[in-house]
KEVEX-688464 format. One record per atom (N, C-alpha, C, O, CB): x, y, z; residue in one letter. Coordinates in steps of 0.05 Angstrom, whole numbers, plus 5000, padded with zeros to 4 digits. Glycine has a CB too. Layout:
<sites>
@x=X&y=Y&z=Z&resn=a
...
</sites>
This chain:
<sites>
@x=5912&y=8053&z=3225&resn=x
@x=5932&y=8045&z=3206&resn=x
@x=5928&y=8016&z=3197&resn=x
@x=5922&y=7999&z=3214&resn=x
@x=5960&y=8049&z=3218&resn=x
@x=5930&y=8012&z=3171&resn=x
@x=5926&y=7985&z=3161&resn=x
@x=5951&y=7968&z=3166&resn=x
@x=5973&y=7978&z=3167&resn=x
@x=5920&y=7986&z=3131&resn=x
@x=5947&y=7943&z=3169&resn=x
@x=5968&y=7924&z=3173&resn=x
@x=5963&y=7900&z=3155&resn=x
@x=5941&y=7889&z=3155&resn=x
@x=5971&y=7915&z=3204&resn=x
@x=5983&y=7892&z=3140&resn=x
@x=5980&y=7868&z=3123&resn=x
@x=6005&y=7851&z=3124&resn=x
@x=6027&y=7860&z=3128&resn=x
@x=5975&y=7877&z=3094&resn=x
@x=6000&y=7826&z=3120&resn=x
@x=6022&y=7806&z=3121&resn=x
@x=6035&y=7804&z=3093&resn=x
@x=6020&y=7803&z=3073&resn=x
@x=6012&y=7778&z=3130&resn=x
@x=6061&y=7803&z=3092&resn=x
@x=6076&y=7799&z=3067&resn=x
@x=6086&y=7770&z=3067&resn=x
@x=6098&y=7761&z=3087&resn=x
@x=6099&y=7820&z=3065&resn=x
@x=6082&y=7757&z=3045&resn=x
@x=6090&y=7729&z=3043&resn=x
@x=6097&y=7722&z=3014&resn=x
@x=6084&y=7732&z=2996&resn=x
@x=6068&y=7710&z=3053&resn=x
@x=6118&y=7706&z=3011&resn=x
@x=6126&y=7697&z=2984&resn=x
@x=6138&y=7669&z=2986&resn=x
@x=6150&y=7662&z=3006&resn=x
@x=6146&y=7717&z=2971&resn=x
@x=6134&y=7653&z=2965&resn=x
@x=6146&y=7627&z=2964&resn=x
@x=6175&y=7629&z=2954&resn=x
@x=6189&y=7609&z=2954&resn=x
@x=6130&y=7609&z=2945&resn=x
@x=6184&y=7653&z=2946&resn=x
@x=6211&y=7658&z=2937&resn=x
@x=6231&y=7661&z=2961&resn=x
@x=6255&y=7664&z=2957&resn=x
@x=6212&y=7683&z=2919&resn=x
@x=6220&y=7660&z=2985&resn=x
@x=6236&y=7660&z=3009&resn=x
@x=6226&y=7638&z=3027&resn=x
@x=6203&y=7630&z=3024&resn=x
@x=6235&y=7688&z=3024&resn=x
@x=6242&y=7629&z=3046&resn=x
@x=6233&y=7607&z=3063&resn=x
@x=6208&y=7614&z=3079&resn=x
@x=6205&y=7637&z=3088&resn=x
@x=6256&y=7600&z=3082&resn=x
@x=6191&y=7595&z=3082&resn=x
@x=6168&y=7598&z=3099&resn=x
@x=6177&y=7601&z=3128&resn=x
@x=6198&y=7592&z=3136&resn=x
@x=6148&y=7574&z=3096&resn=x
@x=6161&y=7615&z=3144&resn=x
@x=6166&y=7619&z=3172&resn=x
@x=6168&y=7592&z=3185&resn=x
@x=6152&y=7574&z=3179&resn=x
@x=6145&y=7637&z=3185&resn=x
@x=6187&y=7589&z=3204&resn=x
@x=6190&y=7563&z=3218&resn=x
@x=6179&y=7565&z=3247&resn=x
@x=6187&y=7550&z=3264&resn=x
@x=6219&y=7555&z=3219&resn=x
@x=6161&y=7584&z=3251&resn=x
@x=6149&y=7588&z=3277&resn=x
@x=6124&y=7606&z=3274&resn=x
@x=6115&y=7611&z=3251&resn=x
@x=6169&y=7601&z=3297&resn=x
@x=6113&y=7615&z=3296&resn=x
@x=6089&y=7632&z=3295&resn=x
@x=6095&y=7661&z=3289&resn=x
@x=6091&y=7679&z=3306&resn=x
@x=6074&y=7629&z=3322&resn=x
@x=6104&y=7666&z=3265&resn=x
@x=6110&y=7693&z=3256&resn=x
@x=6107&y=7695&z=3226&resn=x
@x=6104&y=7675&z=3212&resn=x
@x=6138&y=7702&z=3264&resn=x
@x=6107&y=7719&z=3215&resn=x
@x=6105&y=7724&z=3186&resn=x
@x=6132&y=7732&z=3175&resn=x
@x=6150&y=7741&z=3189&resn=x
@x=6084&y=7747&z=3180&resn=x
@x=6136&y=7728&z=3149&resn=x
@x=6160&y=7736&z=3136&resn=x
@x=6164&y=7766&z=3139&resn=x
@x=6187&y=7775&z=3144&resn=x
@x=6160&y=7729&z=3106&resn=x
@x=6143&y=7781&z=3137&resn=x
@x=6143&y=7810&z=3141&resn=x
@x=6115&y=7820&z=3146&resn=x
@x=6095&y=7807&z=3139&resn=x
@x=6156&y=7825&z=3116&resn=x
@x=6113&y=7844&z=3158&resn=x
@x=6088&y=7856&z=3163&resn=x
@x=6090&y=7885&z=3153&resn=x
@x=6109&y=7899&z=3160&resn=x
@x=6080&y=7855&z=3193&resn=x
@x=6070&y=7893&z=3137&resn=x
@x=6069&y=7921&z=3128&resn=x
@x=6049&y=7936&z=3144&resn=x
@x=6026&y=7928&z=3148&resn=x
@x=6062&y=7922&z=3097&resn=x
@x=6058&y=7959&z=3155&resn=x
@x=6041&y=7977&z=3170&resn=x
@x=6044&y=8004&z=3157&resn=x
@x=6065&y=8017&z=3160&resn=x
@x=6048&y=7978&z=3201&resn=x
@x=6024&y=8013&z=3143&resn=x
@x=6026&y=8037&z=3127&resn=x
@x=6047&y=8034&z=3106&resn=x
@x=6046&y=8015&z=3090&resn=x
@x=6033&y=8061&z=3145&resn=x
@x=6066&y=8052&z=3105&resn=x
@x=6088&y=8050&z=3085&resn=x
@x=6113&y=8037&z=3096&resn=x
@x=6134&y=8036&z=3083&resn=x
@x=6095&y=8077&z=3074&resn=x
@x=6111&y=8026&z=3120&resn=x
@x=6135&y=8014&z=3133&resn=x
@x=6131&y=7983&z=3133&resn=x
@x=6109&y=7973&z=3140&resn=x
@x=6139&y=8025&z=3162&resn=x
@x=6152&y=7969&z=3125&resn=x
@x=6152&y=7940&z=3125&resn=x
@x=6173&y=7930&z=3145&resn=x
@x=6196&y=7938&z=3144&resn=x
@x=6157&y=7929&z=3097&resn=x
@x=6164&y=7913&z=3164&resn=x
@x=6182&y=7902&z=3184&resn=x
@x=6187&y=7873&z=3177&resn=x
@x=6169&y=7857&z=3175&resn=x
@x=6169&y=7904&z=3213&resn=x
@x=6212&y=7866&z=3173&resn=x
@x=6220&y=7839&z=3164&resn=x
@x=6228&y=7823&z=3188&resn=x
@x=6243&y=7832&z=3205&resn=x
@x=6243&y=7841&z=3144&resn=x
@x=6218&y=7798&z=3189&resn=x
@x=6228&y=7779&z=3209&resn=x
@x=6256&y=7771&z=3201&resn=x
@x=6264&y=7775&z=3178&resn=x
@x=6210&y=7754&z=3211&resn=x
@x=6271&y=7761&z=3220&resn=x
@x=6299&y=7752&z=3214&resn=x
@x=6299&y=7730&z=3194&resn=x
@x=6282&y=7711&z=3195&resn=x
@x=6313&y=7743&z=3239&resn=x
@x=6317&y=7732&z=3174&resn=x
@x=6321&y=7711&z=3155&resn=x
@x=6347&y=7697&z=3161&resn=x
@x=6368&y=7710&z=3165&resn=x
@x=6320&y=7722&z=3126&resn=x
@x=6346&y=7671&z=3161&resn=x
@x=6370&y=7655&z=3162&resn=x
@x=6375&y=7643&z=3135&resn=x
@x=6357&y=7644&z=3118&resn=x
@x=6368&y=7632&z=3185&resn=x
@x=6398&y=7631&z=3130&resn=x
@x=6405&y=7622&z=3103&resn=x
@x=6392&y=7596&z=3095&resn=x
@x=6405&y=7576&z=3090&resn=x
@x=6434&y=7620&z=3100&resn=x
@x=6365&y=7596&z=3094&resn=x
@x=6351&y=7572&z=3084&resn=x
@x=6345&y=7575&z=3055&resn=x
@x=6337&y=7596&z=3045&resn=x
@x=6325&y=7568&z=3100&resn=x
@x=6348&y=7553&z=3041&resn=x
@x=6341&y=7552&z=3012&resn=x
@x=6310&y=7551&z=3012&resn=x
@x=6298&y=7533&z=3023&resn=x
@x=6354&y=7527&z=2997&resn=x
@x=6297&y=7570&z=2998&resn=x
@x=6268&y=7569&z=2998&resn=x
@x=6256&y=7545&z=2984&resn=x
@x=6233&y=7537&z=2990&resn=x
@x=6258&y=7594&z=2984&resn=x
@x=6270&y=7532&z=2966&resn=x
@x=6260&y=7509&z=2952&resn=x
@x=6260&y=7484&z=2970&resn=x
@x=6242&y=7467&z=2968&resn=x
@x=6276&y=7504&z=2927&resn=x
@x=6280&y=7481&z=2987&resn=x
@x=6283&y=7457&z=3002&resn=x
@x=6278&y=7461&z=3032&resn=x
@x=6271&y=7442&z=3047&resn=x
@x=6311&y=7446&z=2999&resn=x
@x=6280&y=7486&z=3042&resn=x
@x=6278&y=7491&z=3070&resn=x
@x=6302&y=7484&z=3086&resn=x
@x=6303&y=7485&z=3111&resn=x
@x=6254&y=7477&z=3081&resn=x
@x=6324&y=7476&z=3072&resn=x
@x=6348&y=7468&z=3085&resn=x
@x=6368&y=7491&z=3086&resn=x
@x=6367&y=7509&z=3069&resn=x
@x=6361&y=7444&z=3071&resn=x
@x=6386&y=7490&z=3106&resn=x
@x=6407&y=7509&z=3108&resn=x
@x=6426&y=7506&z=3084&resn=x
@x=6433&y=7484&z=3077&resn=x
@x=6422&y=7506&z=3135&resn=x
@x=6434&y=7528&z=3072&resn=x
@x=6452&y=7527&z=3049&resn=x
@x=6479&y=7517&z=3059&resn=x
@x=6487&y=7522&z=3081&resn=x
@x=6454&y=7555&z=3035&resn=x
@x=6493&y=7503&z=3041&resn=x
@x=6520&y=7494&z=3048&resn=x
@x=6539&y=7516&z=3041&resn=x
@x=6534&y=7533&z=3024&resn=x
@x=6527&y=7468&z=3033&resn=x
@x=6562&y=7516&z=3054&resn=x
@x=6583&y=7536&z=3047&resn=x
@x=6591&y=7553&z=3071&resn=x
@x=6581&y=7549&z=3093&resn=x
@x=6574&y=7553&z=3025&resn=x
@x=6609&y=7571&z=3065&resn=x
@x=6620&y=7588&z=3085&resn=x
@x=6601&y=7611&z=3093&resn=x
@x=6578&y=7612&z=3083&resn=x
@x=6647&y=7599&z=3076&resn=x
@x=6610&y=7629&z=3110&resn=x
@x=6594&y=7652&z=3119&resn=x
@x=6585&y=7669&z=3096&resn=x
@x=6563&y=7680&z=3096&resn=x
@x=6609&y=7668&z=3139&resn=x
@x=6602&y=7672&z=3075&resn=x
@x=6594&y=7689&z=3052&resn=x
@x=6571&y=7676&z=3037&resn=x
@x=6552&y=7690&z=3029&resn=x
@x=6618&y=7692&z=3033&resn=x
@x=6571&y=7650&z=3033&resn=x
@x=6549&y=7636&z=3020&resn=x
@x=6523&y=7639&z=3037&resn=x
@x=6502&y=7643&z=3026&resn=x
@x=6555&y=7606&z=3016&resn=x
@x=6526&y=7636&z=3063&resn=x
@x=6503&y=7639&z=3080&resn=x
@x=6492&y=7668&z=3079&resn=x
@x=6468&y=7672&z=3078&resn=x
@x=6510&y=7632&z=3109&resn=x
@x=6510&y=7688&z=3080&resn=x
@x=6501&y=7716&z=3080&resn=x
@x=6487&y=7722&z=3053&resn=x
@x=6467&y=7736&z=3053&resn=x
@x=6525&y=7735&z=3084&resn=x
@x=6498&y=7712&z=3031&resn=x
@x=6485&y=7717&z=3005&resn=x
@x=6457&y=7706&z=3005&resn=x
@x=6438&y=7719&z=2995&resn=x
@x=6502&y=7705&z=2982&resn=x
@x=6453&y=7682&z=3015&resn=x
@x=6426&y=7670&z=3016&resn=x
@x=6407&y=7687&z=3033&resn=x
@x=6384&y=7690&z=3026&resn=x
@x=6427&y=7641&z=3026&resn=x
@x=6417&y=7697&z=3055&resn=x
@x=6401&y=7713&z=3073&resn=x
@x=6392&y=7738&z=3058&resn=x
@x=6368&y=7745&z=3058&resn=x
@x=6416&y=7721&z=3098&resn=x
@x=6410&y=7752&z=3044&resn=x
@x=6403&y=7777&z=3030&resn=x
@x=6385&y=7771&z=3006&resn=x
@x=6368&y=7787&z=2999&resn=x
@x=6428&y=7792&z=3021&resn=x
@x=6389&y=7748&z=2993&resn=x
@x=6371&y=7740&z=2971&resn=x
@x=6343&y=7735&z=2982&resn=x
@x=6323&y=7744&z=2970&resn=x
@x=6381&y=7714&z=2957&resn=x
@x=6341&y=7722&z=3005&resn=x
@x=6315&y=7718&z=3017&resn=x
@x=6301&y=7744&z=3025&resn=x
@x=6278&y=7748&z=3020&resn=x
@x=6318&y=7701&z=3042&resn=x
@x=6317&y=7763&z=3036&resn=x
@x=6305&y=7789&z=3043&resn=x
@x=6296&y=7804&z=3018&resn=x
@x=6275&y=7817&z=3018&resn=x
@x=6326&y=7806&z=3059&resn=x
@x=6312&y=7802&z=2997&resn=x
@x=6305&y=7815&z=2972&resn=x
@x=6278&y=7804&z=2961&resn=x
@x=6262&y=7819&z=2950&resn=x
@x=6327&y=7812&z=2951&resn=x
@x=6274&y=7778&z=2963&resn=x
@x=6250&y=7766&z=2954&resn=x
@x=6225&y=7776&z=2970&resn=x
@x=6204&y=7781&z=2958&resn=x
@x=6252&y=7735&z=2955&resn=x
@x=6228&y=7778&z=2996&resn=x
@x=6206&y=7787&z=3012&resn=x
@x=6201&y=7817&z=3007&resn=x
@x=6179&y=7826&z=3006&resn=x
@x=6212&y=7783&z=3043&resn=x
@x=6223&y=7832&z=3003&resn=x
@x=6220&y=7861&z=2996&resn=x
@x=6204&y=7864&z=2970&resn=x
@x=6187&y=7881&z=2968&resn=x
@x=6248&y=7874&z=2993&resn=x
@x=6210&y=7847&z=2950&resn=x
@x=6196&y=7849&z=2925&resn=x
@x=6167&y=7842&z=2928&resn=x
@x=6149&y=7854&z=2917&resn=x
@x=6209&y=7829&z=2904&resn=x
@x=6161&y=7822&z=2945&resn=x
@x=6133&y=7814&z=2950&resn=x
@x=6118&y=7837&z=2964&resn=x
@x=6094&y=7839&z=2961&resn=x
@x=6132&y=7789&z=2968&resn=x
@x=6133&y=7854&z=2978&resn=x
@x=6120&y=7877&z=2992&resn=x
@x=6118&y=7901&z=2974&resn=x
@x=6107&y=7922&z=2982&resn=x
@x=6136&y=7884&z=3017&resn=x
@x=6129&y=7899&z=2949&resn=x
@x=6128&y=7921&z=2931&resn=x
@x=6152&y=7939&z=2932&resn=x
@x=6151&y=7962&z=2923&resn=x
@x=6104&y=7937&z=2935&resn=x
@x=6174&y=7930&z=2943&resn=x
@x=6198&y=7946&z=2946&resn=x
@x=6223&y=7932&z=2938&resn=x
@x=6222&y=7911&z=2924&resn=x
@x=6200&y=7956&z=2974&resn=x
@x=6246&y=7942&z=2948&resn=x
@x=6272&y=7930&z=2942&resn=x
@x=6290&y=7936&z=2965&resn=x
@x=6284&y=7952&z=2983&resn=x
@x=6283&y=7940&z=2915&resn=x
@x=6314&y=7924&z=2964&resn=x
@x=6334&y=7929&z=2984&resn=x
@x=6342&y=7958&z=2985&resn=x
@x=6350&y=7968&z=3006&resn=x
@x=6359&y=7911&z=2979&resn=x
@x=6339&y=7973&z=2963&resn=x
@x=6346&y=8001&z=2962&resn=x
@x=6329&y=8018&z=2981&resn=x
@x=6336&y=8040&z=2988&resn=x
@x=6343&y=8011&z=2934&resn=x
@x=6306&y=8007&z=2990&resn=x
@x=6288&y=8021&z=3008&resn=x
@x=6291&y=8013&z=3037&resn=x
@x=6276&y=8022&z=3054&resn=x
@x=6260&y=8017&z=2999&resn=x
@x=6311&y=7996&z=3043&resn=x
@x=6315&y=7989&z=3071&resn=x
@x=6327&y=8013&z=3086&resn=x
@x=6345&y=8026&z=3076&resn=x
@x=6334&y=7964&z=3073&resn=x
@x=6316&y=8018&z=3109&resn=x
@x=6327&y=8040&z=3126&resn=x
@x=6342&y=8029&z=3150&resn=x
@x=6358&y=8044&z=3162&resn=x
@x=6304&y=8057&z=3135&resn=x
@x=6338&y=8004&z=3157&resn=x
@x=6353&y=7993&z=3180&resn=x
@x=6356&y=7963&z=3175&resn=x
@x=6338&y=7949&z=3165&resn=x
@x=6338&y=7998&z=3206&resn=x
@x=6380&y=7953&z=3182&resn=x
@x=6386&y=7925&z=3181&resn=x
@x=6399&y=7916&z=3207&resn=x
@x=6416&y=7930&z=3218&resn=x
@x=6406&y=7919&z=3157&resn=x
@x=6390&y=7894&z=3218&resn=x
@x=6402&y=7882&z=3241&resn=x
@x=6415&y=7856&z=3234&resn=x
@x=6402&y=7838&z=3223&resn=x
@x=6381&y=7878&z=3264&resn=x
@x=6441&y=7854&z=3239&resn=x
@x=6456&y=7829&z=3232&resn=x
@x=6464&y=7815&z=3258&resn=x
@x=6474&y=7827&z=3276&resn=x
@x=6481&y=7836&z=3215&resn=x
@x=6459&y=7789&z=3258&resn=x
@x=6466&y=7773&z=3281&resn=x
@x=6484&y=7750&z=3271&resn=x
@x=6477&y=7735&z=3253&resn=x
@x=6440&y=7761&z=3295&resn=x
@x=6508&y=7748&z=3283&resn=x
@x=6528&y=7728&z=3274&resn=x
@x=6536&y=7712&z=3299&resn=x
@x=6536&y=7722&z=3321&resn=x
@x=6552&y=7741&z=3261&resn=x
@x=6544&y=7687&z=3294&resn=x
@x=6552&y=7670&z=3316&resn=x
@x=6582&y=7674&z=3322&resn=x
@x=6592&y=7664&z=3342&resn=x
@x=6547&y=7641&z=3310&resn=x
@x=6596&y=7689&z=3304&resn=x
@x=6625&y=7694&z=3309&resn=x
@x=6632&y=7721&z=3296&resn=x
@x=6632&y=7724&z=3272&resn=x
@x=6642&y=7671&z=3297&resn=x
@x=6638&y=7741&z=3313&resn=x
@x=6646&y=7767&z=3303&resn=x
@x=6671&y=7767&z=3286&resn=x
@x=6677&y=7787&z=3272&resn=x
@x=6649&y=7786&z=3326&resn=x
@x=6686&y=7745&z=3286&resn=x
@x=6709&y=7742&z=3269&resn=x
@x=6700&y=7742&z=3239&resn=x
@x=6716&y=7747&z=3221&resn=x
@x=6725&y=7717&z=3275&resn=x
@x=6674&y=7737&z=3234&resn=x
@x=6663&y=7737&z=3207&resn=x
@x=6653&y=7764&z=3199&resn=x
@x=6641&y=7767&z=3177&resn=x
@x=6641&y=7717&z=3205&resn=x
@x=6657&y=7785&z=3215&resn=x
@x=6646&y=7811&z=3210&resn=x
@x=6655&y=7822&z=3182&resn=x
@x=6638&y=7832&z=3167&resn=x
@x=6656&y=7831&z=3231&resn=x
@x=6680&y=7820&z=3175&resn=x
@x=6690&y=7830&z=3150&resn=x
@x=6677&y=7816&z=3126&resn=x
@x=6671&y=7829&z=3106&resn=x
@x=6721&y=7828&z=3148&resn=x
@x=6674&y=7790&z=3128&resn=x
@x=6662&y=7775&z=3106&resn=x
@x=6633&y=7782&z=3102&resn=x
@x=6624&y=7786&z=3079&resn=x
@x=6664&y=7744&z=3111&resn=x
@x=6618&y=7785&z=3124&resn=x
@x=6590&y=7793&z=3122&resn=x
@x=6588&y=7821&z=3111&resn=x
@x=6570&y=7828&z=3095&resn=x
@x=6575&y=7790&z=3150&resn=x
@x=6606&y=7839&z=3120&resn=x
@x=6607&y=7866&z=3110&resn=x
@x=6611&y=7867&z=3080&resn=x
@x=6597&y=7882&z=3066&resn=x
@x=6629&y=7881&z=3124&resn=x
@x=6629&y=7850&z=3070&resn=x
@x=6635&y=7849&z=3041&resn=x
@x=6611&y=7840&z=3026&resn=x
@x=6605&y=7851&z=3004&resn=x
@x=6659&y=7831&z=3036&resn=x
@x=6596&y=7820&z=3036&resn=x
@x=6572&y=7811&z=3022&resn=x
@x=6551&y=7832&z=3022&resn=x
@x=6538&y=7837&z=3002&resn=x
@x=6562&y=7785&z=3035&resn=x
@x=6547&y=7846&z=3045&resn=x
@x=6527&y=7867&z=3047&resn=x
@x=6533&y=7888&z=3026&resn=x
@x=6515&y=7899&z=3014&resn=x
@x=6526&y=7879&z=3075&resn=x
@x=6558&y=7895&z=3021&resn=x
@x=6566&y=7915&z=3001&resn=x
@x=6559&y=7906&z=2973&resn=x
@x=6557&y=7923&z=2955&resn=x
@x=6596&y=7921&z=3003&resn=x
@x=6555&y=7880&z=2968&resn=x
@x=6547&y=7871&z=2942&resn=x
@x=6517&y=7877&z=2937&resn=x
@x=6509&y=7879&z=2914&resn=x
@x=6552&y=7840&z=2939&resn=x
@x=6502&y=7880&z=2958&resn=x
@x=6473&y=7882&z=2957&resn=x
@x=6462&y=7911&z=2961&resn=x
@x=6440&y=7917&z=2953&resn=x
@x=6460&y=7864&z=2976&resn=x
@x=6479&y=7928&z=2973&resn=x
@x=6469&y=7955&z=2980&resn=x
@x=6488&y=7976&z=2969&resn=x
@x=6513&y=7971&z=2966&resn=x
@x=6467&y=7959&z=3010&resn=x
@x=6477&y=7999&z=2962&resn=x
@x=6493&y=8022&z=2952&resn=x
@x=6487&y=8045&z=2971&resn=x
@x=6467&y=8045&z=2985&resn=x
@x=6487&y=8029&z=2922&resn=x
@x=6504&y=8066&z=2970&resn=x
@x=6499&y=8090&z=2986&resn=x
@x=6474&y=8104&z=2976&resn=x
@x=6469&y=8104&z=2952&resn=x
@x=6523&y=8109&z=2985&resn=x
@x=6458&y=8115&z=2993&resn=x
@x=6462&y=8116&z=3022&resn=x
@x=6454&y=8090&z=3035&resn=x
@x=6432&y=8079&z=3030&resn=x
@x=6446&y=8139&z=3034&resn=x
@x=6472&y=8079&z=3051&resn=x
@x=6468&y=8053&z=3064&resn=x
@x=6447&y=8056&z=3086&resn=x
@x=6443&y=8077&z=3098&resn=x
@x=6494&y=8042&z=3075&resn=x
@x=6433&y=8034&z=3092&resn=x
@x=6414&y=8034&z=3115&resn=x
@x=6430&y=8035&z=3141&resn=x
@x=6454&y=8028&z=3142&resn=x
@x=6396&y=8009&z=3115&resn=x
@x=6417&y=8044&z=3162&resn=x
@x=6429&y=8042&z=3189&resn=x
@x=6432&y=8012&z=3195&resn=x
@x=6417&y=7996&z=3184&resn=x
@x=6411&y=8056&z=3211&resn=x
@x=6451&y=8006&z=3213&resn=x
@x=6456&y=7978&z=3218&resn=x
@x=6467&y=7973&z=3245&resn=x
@x=6481&y=7990&z=3257&resn=x
@x=6475&y=7967&z=3197&resn=x
@x=6461&y=7949&z=3256&resn=x
@x=6475&y=7939&z=3280&resn=x
@x=6485&y=7911&z=3273&resn=x
@x=6473&y=7897&z=3257&resn=x
@x=6456&y=7939&z=3305&resn=x
@x=6507&y=7904&z=3285&resn=x
@x=6517&y=7876&z=3282&resn=x
@x=6523&y=7866&z=3310&resn=x
@x=6538&y=7878&z=3326&resn=x
@x=6543&y=7876&z=3264&resn=x
@x=6511&y=7843&z=3317&resn=x
@x=6512&y=7833&z=3344&resn=x
@x=6520&y=7803&z=3343&resn=x
@x=6510&y=7788&z=3327&resn=x
@x=6485&y=7836&z=3358&resn=x
@x=6539&y=7796&z=3360&resn=x
@x=6547&y=7768&z=3362&resn=x
@x=6527&y=7754&z=3381&resn=x
@x=6521&y=7765&z=3403&resn=x
@x=6576&y=7764&z=3372&resn=x
@x=6517&y=7731&z=3373&resn=x
@x=6499&y=7715&z=3389&resn=x
@x=6510&y=7687&z=3394&resn=x
@x=6528&y=7679&z=3379&resn=x
@x=6471&y=7714&z=3376&resn=x
@x=6501&y=7673&z=3414&resn=x
@x=6512&y=7647&z=3420&resn=x
@x=6503&y=7625&z=3400&resn=x
@x=6517&y=7606&z=3396&resn=x
@x=6505&y=7639&z=3448&resn=x
@x=6479&y=7629&z=3389&resn=x
@x=6469&y=7609&z=3370&resn=x
@x=6446&y=7620&z=3354&resn=x
@x=6433&y=7640&z=3363&resn=x
@x=6460&y=7583&z=3385&resn=x
@x=6441&y=7609&z=3331&resn=x
@x=6419&y=7616&z=3314&resn=x
@x=6403&y=7591&z=3306&resn=x
@x=6414&y=7569&z=3307&resn=x
@x=6429&y=7632&z=3288&resn=x
@x=6378&y=7594&z=3297&resn=x
@x=6362&y=7571&z=3289&resn=x
@x=6376&y=7554&z=3268&resn=x
@x=6389&y=7565&z=3250&resn=x
@x=6335&y=7580&z=3280&resn=x
@x=6373&y=7528&z=3270&resn=x
@x=6382&y=7509&z=3251&resn=x
@x=6413&y=7509&z=3247&resn=x
@x=6423&y=7499&z=3227&resn=x
@x=6369&y=7513&z=3225&resn=x
@x=6427&y=7521&z=3266&resn=x
@x=6456&y=7522&z=3264&resn=x
@x=6467&y=7542&z=3245&resn=x
@x=6490&y=7541&z=3237&resn=x
@x=6466&y=7495&z=3256&resn=x
@x=6451&y=7561&z=3237&resn=x
@x=6460&y=7582&z=3218&resn=x
@x=6482&y=7599&z=3231&resn=x
@x=6484&y=7601&z=3256&resn=x
@x=6436&y=7601&z=3210&resn=x
@x=6499&y=7611&z=3214&resn=x
@x=6520&y=7628&z=3224&resn=x
@x=6512&y=7658&z=3223&resn=x
@x=6525&y=7674&z=3236&resn=x
@x=6545&y=7624&z=3207&resn=x
@x=6490&y=7664&z=3209&resn=x
@x=6482&y=7692&z=3206&resn=x
@x=6452&y=7693&z=3203&resn=x
@x=6439&y=7676&z=3191&resn=x
@x=6496&y=7705&z=3182&resn=x
@x=6440&y=7714&z=3214&resn=x
@x=6412&y=7721&z=3211&resn=x
@x=6410&y=7751&z=3208&resn=x
@x=6425&y=7766&z=3220&resn=x
@x=6395&y=7710&z=3235&resn=x
@x=6391&y=7760&z=3191&resn=x
@x=6388&y=7788&z=3186&resn=x
@x=6358&y=7795&z=3187&resn=x
@x=6342&y=7781&z=3175&resn=x
@x=6400&y=7797&z=3160&resn=x
@x=6351&y=7817&z=3202&resn=x
@x=6324&y=7828&z=3201&resn=x
@x=6326&y=7856&z=3190&resn=x
@x=6349&y=7867&z=3188&resn=x
@x=6311&y=7827&z=3229&resn=x
@x=6304&y=7868&z=3183&resn=x
@x=6306&y=7895&z=3171&resn=x
@x=6280&y=7910&z=3173&resn=x
@x=6259&y=7899&z=3180&resn=x
@x=6313&y=7892&z=3141&resn=x
@x=6282&y=7935&z=3166&resn=x
@x=6258&y=7953&z=3164&resn=x
@x=6261&y=7968&z=3137&resn=x
@x=6282&y=7978&z=3130&resn=x
@x=6256&y=7974&z=3188&resn=x
@x=6239&y=7968&z=3122&resn=x
@x=6238&y=7981&z=3096&resn=x
@x=6216&y=8002&z=3096&resn=x
@x=6194&y=7997&z=3107&resn=x
@x=6234&y=7960&z=3073&resn=x
@x=6221&y=8025&z=3083&resn=x
@x=6200&y=8045&z=3080&resn=x
@x=6194&y=8048&z=3050&resn=x
@x=6212&y=8054&z=3034&resn=x
@x=6209&y=8072&z=3093&resn=x
@x=6169&y=8044&z=3043&resn=x
@x=6161&y=8047&z=3015&resn=x
@x=6152&y=8076&z=3009&resn=x
@x=6147&y=8091&z=3027&resn=x
@x=6137&y=8027&z=3009&resn=x
@x=6152&y=8082&z=2984&resn=x
@x=6142&y=8108&z=2976&resn=x
@x=6163&y=8128&z=2969&resn=x
@x=6157&y=8151&z=2962&resn=x
@x=6125&y=8119&z=2997&resn=x
</sites>
């Protein structure tokens, strides 16, 4: 099976020894995206909704670089530092996805890189 790295300047560069995404056959595995502005590399300002929008915008950019879109996501993993923000993140996700929705998990974590409030990883199937 072929494996290729997916990369775009329209999403933040990796801040460690990993790729934005890896394509294996028709499946694309996305690394977690936090709400970094791809132009500055800084965490976006604003509330959890602003951070979640930046995360989904970043994922959409990587999906496009892989030849797909958010509509082809089959699984999304959401990590938040406070489950009290669940409804707000849910509302933002509904702005980006339509039925049939991808499978999803939402997990509260103690901390995220750079002080982010939300991180999202995903799996996309092309074709």
